[in-house]
Backbone as ProteinMPNN parsed JSONL, in Angstrom:
{"seq_chain_A": "MRGLVVILEELEQVPDCRVEDQSRLIAYLVQRAEEIAATNESFRRKLRGGRWEWLYSFMHHWLAAELQRTQPAVFRHLPPRFAMGAPAPRRARTTERAYLMDTSG", "coords_chain_A": {"N_chain_A": [[48.794, -44.327, 41.546], [48.901, -43.75, 38.846], [48.724, -46.261, 37.643], [46.03, -46.872, 38.002], [44.825, -45.016, 36.347], [45.746, -45.928, 33.915], [44.358, -48.342, 33.685], [41.742, -47.387, 33.433], [42.08, -45.946, 31.083], [42.448, -48.041, 29.332], [39.86, -48.989, 29.16], [38.68, -47.01, 27.634], [39.451, -47.721, 25.131], [37.857, -49.782, 24.403], [35.238, -50.528, 22.268], [32.181, -48.705, 22.449], [32.308, -48.296, 25.192], [31.891, -46.225, 27.474], [32.792, -44.814, 30.27], [31.261, -43.509, 33.121], [31.968, -40.842, 35.361], [34.863, -41.123, 36.148], [36.604, -40.342, 38.204], [35.267, -41.082, 40.532], [35.34, -43.845, 40.294], [38.093, -44.297, 40.448], [38.566, -43.429, 43.074], [37.039, -45.367, 44.4], [38.484, -47.738, 43.785], [40.96, -47.208, 45.008], [40.143, -46.984, 47.688], [39.171, -49.58, 48.097], [41.515, -51.134, 47.807], [42.996, -50.088, 49.954], [41.384, -50.842, 52.143], [41.517, -53.649, 52.038], [44.266, -54.028, 52.284], [44.614, -53.123, 54.871], [43.605, -55.153, 56.431], [44.64, -57.577, 55.598], [47.378, -59.456, 55.717], [48.826, -60.968, 53.836], [48.187, -59.7, 51.446], [49.38, -57.171, 51.901], [52.066, -57.954, 52.063], [52.578, -58.84, 49.467], [52.315, -56.442, 48.102], [54.441, -54.981, 49.211], [56.456, -56.473, 48.184], [56.55, -55.679, 45.607], [54.773, -56.662, 43.712], [53.258, -55.68, 41.389], [51.875, -56.384, 39.054], [50.15, -58.245, 39.987], [48.488, -56.711, 41.685], [47.429, -55.074, 39.718], [45.856, -56.925, 38.294], [43.948, -57.527, 40.263], [42.773, -54.991, 40.497], [41.535, -54.774, 38.01], [39.61, -56.781, 38.317], [38.099, -55.823, 40.532], [37.183, -53.42, 39.423], [35.639, -54.324, 37.256], [33.599, -55.652, 38.654], [32.461, -53.489, 40.038], [31.582, -51.932, 37.901], [29.702, -53.671, 36.835], [27.82, -53.574, 38.844], [27.152, -50.802, 39.003], [27.153, -49.641, 36.438], [25.849, -51.296, 34.304], [25.486, -51.397, 31.504], [27.927, -50.588, 30.448], [29.548, -52.577, 31.528], [28.689, -54.833, 30.089], [30.028, -54.527, 27.691], [32.64, -55.087, 28.17], [35.679, -56.882, 27.523], [35.757, -60.495, 27.644], [37.783, -61.571, 29.389], [38.626, -59.452, 30.919], [37.899, -58.995, 33.61], [39.495, -60.83, 34.82], [41.956, -59.803, 34.801], [43.131, -59.437, 32.344], [44.321, -57.145, 29.944], [42.361, -54.648, 28.262], [41.736, -54.964, 24.792], [43.547, -53.016, 22.384], [42.078, -50.444, 20.491], [41.962, -50.287, 17.027], [43.361, -47.642, 15.125], [41.751, -45.367, 12.837], [43.105, -45.306, 10.337], [44.551, -47.673, 10.501], [42.479, -49.534, 10.571], [41.383, -49.127, 8.043], [43.491, -50.005, 6.439], [43.605, -52.691, 7.229], [41.179, -53.551, 6.26], [41.414, -53.322, 3.569], [41.023, -54.931, 0.637], [42.07, -55.009, -1.843], [44.38, -56.129, -2.568]], "CA_chain_A": [[47.646, -43.687, 40.935], [49.035, -43.849, 37.387], [48.218, -47.569, 37.233], [44.574, -46.797, 37.931], [44.488, -44.247, 35.147], [46.015, -46.819, 32.78], [43.25, -49.287, 33.596], [40.592, -46.662, 32.881], [42.398, -45.63, 29.685], [42.192, -49.266, 28.577], [38.419, -49.056, 28.908], [38.358, -46.082, 26.553], [39.772, -48.377, 23.868], [36.825, -50.77, 24.117], [34.113, -49.88, 21.588], [30.941, -48.481, 23.205], [32.597, -48.382, 26.625], [32.062, -44.868, 27.991], [32.656, -44.882, 31.721], [30.833, -42.274, 33.771], [32.584, -40.442, 36.622], [36.099, -41.869, 36.369], [37.207, -40.006, 39.491], [34.607, -41.897, 41.546], [35.852, -45.207, 40.167], [39.457, -44.293, 40.988], [38.429, -43.364, 44.532], [36.553, -46.677, 44.84], [39.573, -48.72, 43.706], [41.936, -46.87, 46.054], [39.535, -47.35, 48.968], [39.111, -51.056, 48.15], [42.875, -51.616, 48.058], [43.374, -49.7, 51.32], [40.629, -51.662, 53.089], [42.048, -55.01, 52.031], [45.626, -53.964, 52.826], [44.537, -52.904, 56.321], [43.185, -56.364, 57.142], [45.165, -58.798, 54.999], [48.848, -59.435, 55.72], [49.315, -61.517, 52.572], [48.035, -58.625, 50.47], [50.425, -56.175, 52.184], [53.368, -58.543, 51.736], [52.725, -58.834, 48.006], [52.547, -55.053, 47.693], [55.82, -54.631, 49.596], [57.349, -57.22, 47.295], [56.53, -55.103, 44.256], [53.962, -57.5, 42.82], [52.297, -54.751, 40.818], [51.015, -57.058, 38.077], [49.14, -58.9, 40.808], [47.556, -55.654, 42.067], [46.791, -54.674, 38.464], [44.807, -57.91, 38.025], [42.883, -57.315, 41.229], [42.089, -53.751, 40.156], [40.634, -55.114, 36.904], [38.524, -57.57, 38.882], [37.244, -54.927, 41.321], [36.55, -52.463, 38.521], [34.585, -55.027, 36.52], [32.487, -55.884, 39.585], [31.819, -52.203, 40.302], [30.86, -51.551, 36.682], [28.526, -54.542, 36.738], [26.86, -53.091, 39.83], [26.731, -49.408, 38.829], [27.023, -49.271, 35.022], [25.761, -52.592, 33.61], [25.625, -51.256, 30.042], [29.377, -50.561, 30.198], [30.063, -53.906, 31.876], [28.38, -55.782, 29.007], [30.959, -54.329, 26.576], [34.004, -55.464, 28.551], [36.164, -58.164, 26.987], [35.47, -61.567, 28.594], [38.836, -61.84, 30.376], [39.008, -58.215, 31.587], [37.735, -59.16, 35.061], [40.55, -61.719, 35.312], [43.226, -59.093, 34.737], [43.625, -59.239, 30.98], [44.078, -55.777, 29.489], [41.415, -54.478, 27.161], [42.467, -54.849, 23.519], [43.647, -51.66, 21.832], [41.234, -50.199, 19.331], [42.752, -49.863, 15.87], [43.075, -46.294, 14.625], [40.996, -45.377, 11.581], [43.98, -45.675, 9.215], [44.867, -49.092, 10.639], [41.295, -50.293, 10.169], [41.268, -49.015, 6.595], [44.515, -50.876, 5.884], [43.215, -54.071, 7.482], [39.995, -53.866, 5.483], [41.729, -53.21, 2.147], [41.064, -56.252, 0.007], [42.452, -54.836, -3.243], [45.421, -57.091, -2.761]], "C_chain_A": [[47.705, -43.815, 39.412], [48.498, -45.181, 36.88], [46.711, -47.588, 37.098], [44.127, -46.064, 36.68], [44.702, -45.121, 33.915], [44.864, -47.798, 32.596], [42.018, -48.6, 32.999], [40.832, -46.254, 31.432], [42.178, -46.852, 28.795], [40.71, -49.364, 28.226], [38.008, -48.144, 27.77], [38.617, -46.707, 25.182], [38.733, -49.417, 23.472], [35.659, -50.055, 23.438], [32.871, -49.821, 22.482], [31.127, -48.574, 24.718], [32.914, -46.985, 27.142], [31.752, -44.867, 29.472], [32.267, -43.518, 32.269], [31.631, -42.075, 35.05], [33.829, -41.278, 36.966], [36.726, -41.577, 37.726], [36.561, -40.804, 40.62], [35.114, -43.334, 41.496], [37.278, -45.307, 40.708], [39.406, -44.282, 42.512], [37.966, -44.708, 45.091], [37.687, -47.702, 44.854], [40.63, -48.462, 44.763], [41.4, -47.295, 47.411], [39.514, -48.87, 49.141], [40.488, -51.635, 48.473], [43.31, -51.287, 49.488], [42.668, -50.556, 52.363], [41.199, -53.075, 53.171], [43.454, -55.026, 52.623], [45.608, -53.807, 54.345], [44.238, -54.19, 57.079], [43.856, -57.647, 56.654], [46.683, -58.718, 54.866], [49.429, -59.955, 54.402], [49.259, -60.458, 51.467], [49.14, -57.583, 50.657], [51.804, -56.695, 51.796], [53.604, -58.522, 50.223], [52.97, -57.422, 47.49], [53.97, -54.624, 48.026], [56.828, -55.316, 48.688], [57.327, -56.715, 45.861], [55.737, -55.913, 43.261], [52.86, -56.671, 42.172], [51.402, -55.406, 39.79], [49.881, -57.788, 38.79], [48.065, -57.886, 41.22], [46.76, -55.185, 40.841], [45.632, -55.632, 38.127], [43.635, -57.74, 38.982], [42.093, -56.052, 40.909], [41.126, -53.974, 38.981], [39.39, -55.816, 37.441], [37.547, -56.68, 39.655], [36.505, -53.943, 40.432], [35.41, -53.125, 37.751], [33.371, -55.256, 37.421], [31.729, -54.587, 39.858], [31.039, -51.722, 39.08], [29.608, -52.41, 36.501], [27.427, -54.046, 37.676], [26.291, -51.716, 39.476], [26.486, -48.986, 37.385], [26.943, -50.542, 34.168], [25.896, -52.499, 32.094], [27.095, -51.229, 29.648], [29.961, -51.948, 30.442], [29.842, -54.9, 30.736], [29.338, -55.661, 27.822], [32.396, -54.717, 26.921], [34.41, -56.764, 27.878], [35.987, -59.248, 28.047], [36.526, -61.759, 29.689], [39.29, -60.577, 31.123], [38.959, -58.374, 33.105], [38.785, -60.094, 35.659], [41.929, -61.085, 35.167], [43.78, -58.879, 33.352], [43.353, -57.802, 30.546], [43.051, -55.751, 28.364], [42.209, -54.35, 25.869], [42.457, -53.415, 23.018], [42.75, -51.559, 20.61], [42.133, -49.717, 18.191], [42.355, -48.447, 15.469], [42.404, -46.411, 13.263], [41.872, -45.807, 10.411], [44.367, -47.146, 9.299], [43.688, -49.946, 10.187], [41.136, -50.266, 8.658], [42.28, -49.945, 5.918], [44.115, -52.342, 6.045], [42.024, -54.491, 6.633], [40.254, -53.82, 3.986], [41.889, -54.595, 1.547], [41.529, -56.175, -1.448], [43.676, -55.67, -3.606], [46.725, -56.639, -3.159]], "O_chain_A": [[46.671, -43.97, 38.763], [47.887, -45.237, 35.813], [46.167, -48.233, 36.201], [43.156, -46.457, 36.033], [43.915, -45.058, 32.97], [44.441, -48.053, 31.468], [41.334, -49.175, 32.152], [39.893, -46.217, 30.637], [41.77, -46.719, 27.641], [40.353, -49.774, 27.122], [37.087, -48.465, 27.019], [38.055, -46.26, 24.182], [38.725, -49.885, 22.334], [35.143, -49.076, 23.977], [32.558, -50.782, 23.186], [30.184, -48.9, 25.439], [34.082, -46.607, 27.236], [30.59, -44.914, 29.878], [32.868, -42.502, 31.924], [31.936, -43.043, 35.747], [33.842, -42.032, 37.939], [37.319, -42.466, 38.336], [37.245, -41.169, 41.577], [35.298, -43.968, 42.535], [37.629, -46.294, 41.353], [40.123, -45.04, 43.166], [38.446, -45.141, 46.139], [37.838, -48.45, 45.821], [41.147, -49.407, 45.358], [42.124, -47.902, 48.201], [39.811, -49.378, 50.223], [40.609, -52.524, 49.315], [43.925, -52.119, 50.155], [43.277, -50.954, 53.356], [41.343, -53.628, 54.262], [43.799, -55.933, 53.381], [46.5, -54.309, 55.029], [44.583, -54.304, 58.255], [43.653, -58.705, 57.25], [47.206, -58.003, 54.012], [50.426, -59.422, 53.914], [50.179, -60.343, 50.658], [49.766, -57.161, 49.685], [52.62, -55.947, 51.257], [54.706, -58.219, 49.764], [53.741, -57.225, 46.552], [54.631, -53.975, 47.215], [57.92, -54.8, 48.454], [58.009, -57.264, 44.996], [56.012, -55.85, 42.063], [51.674, -56.928, 42.38], [50.244, -55.008, 39.664], [48.783, -57.925, 38.25], [46.871, -58.168, 41.114], [45.559, -54.932, 40.933], [44.557, -55.19, 37.723], [42.475, -57.8, 38.574], [40.869, -56.043, 41.036], [40.027, -53.42, 38.965], [38.264, -55.487, 37.067], [36.334, -56.763, 39.466], [35.329, -53.661, 40.661], [34.334, -52.543, 37.613], [32.235, -55.069, 36.986], [30.499, -54.583, 39.906], [29.95, -51.164, 39.219], [28.571, -51.913, 36.059], [26.244, -54.096, 37.338], [25.092, -51.482, 39.628], [25.698, -48.075, 37.131], [27.86, -50.833, 33.4], [26.377, -53.441, 31.464], [27.469, -51.791, 28.618], [30.772, -52.435, 29.654], [30.716, -55.718, 30.451], [29.451, -56.595, 27.028], [33.273, -54.68, 26.058], [33.579, -57.65, 27.683], [36.06, -58.95, 29.239], [36.17, -62.085, 30.821], [40.252, -60.637, 31.889], [39.872, -57.938, 33.806], [38.947, -60.14, 36.879], [42.948, -61.742, 35.381], [44.798, -58.207, 33.191], [42.253, -57.295, 30.763], [42.901, -56.717, 27.615], [43.25, -53.695, 25.85], [41.482, -52.688, 23.205], [42.678, -52.482, 19.799], [42.969, -48.835, 18.386], [41.176, -48.093, 15.47], [42.49, -47.453, 12.614], [41.431, -46.593, 9.573], [44.5, -47.803, 8.267], [43.869, -50.955, 9.505], [40.789, -51.282, 8.055], [41.952, -50.6, 4.929], [44.264, -53.139, 5.119], [41.877, -55.673, 6.318], [39.4, -54.237, 3.204], [42.796, -55.341, 1.918], [41.402, -57.143, -2.198], [43.974, -55.892, -4.78], [47.634, -57.451, -3.33]]}, "name": "protein", "num_of_chains": 1, "seq": "MRGLVVILEELEQVPDCRVEDQSRLIAYLVQRAEEIAATNESFRRKLRGGRWEWLYSFMHHWLAAELQRTQPAVFRHLPPRFAMGAPAPRRARTTERAYLMDTSG"}
């Protein structure tokens, strides 16, 4: 469950990406994983083997598809490779942005 929360926390770092009803999205991702695990031996084997980075990528993919279907405005703000498992880039804190923008030399 913590992995799902991490994925949703990544979305909070994307500018203009305010996800509605996170608990519904978590329930959707859990249900999706359970449905696939119930019918797909290869999927179950990878989970038993501890291939969590693999599951993490799939969760990104499923989440992006669900956001495209239910919250297209949020989906449009996702980084291009998010649906392929790439984490969302961290948003710089205000002090970091100020430092990066300082051109006084």
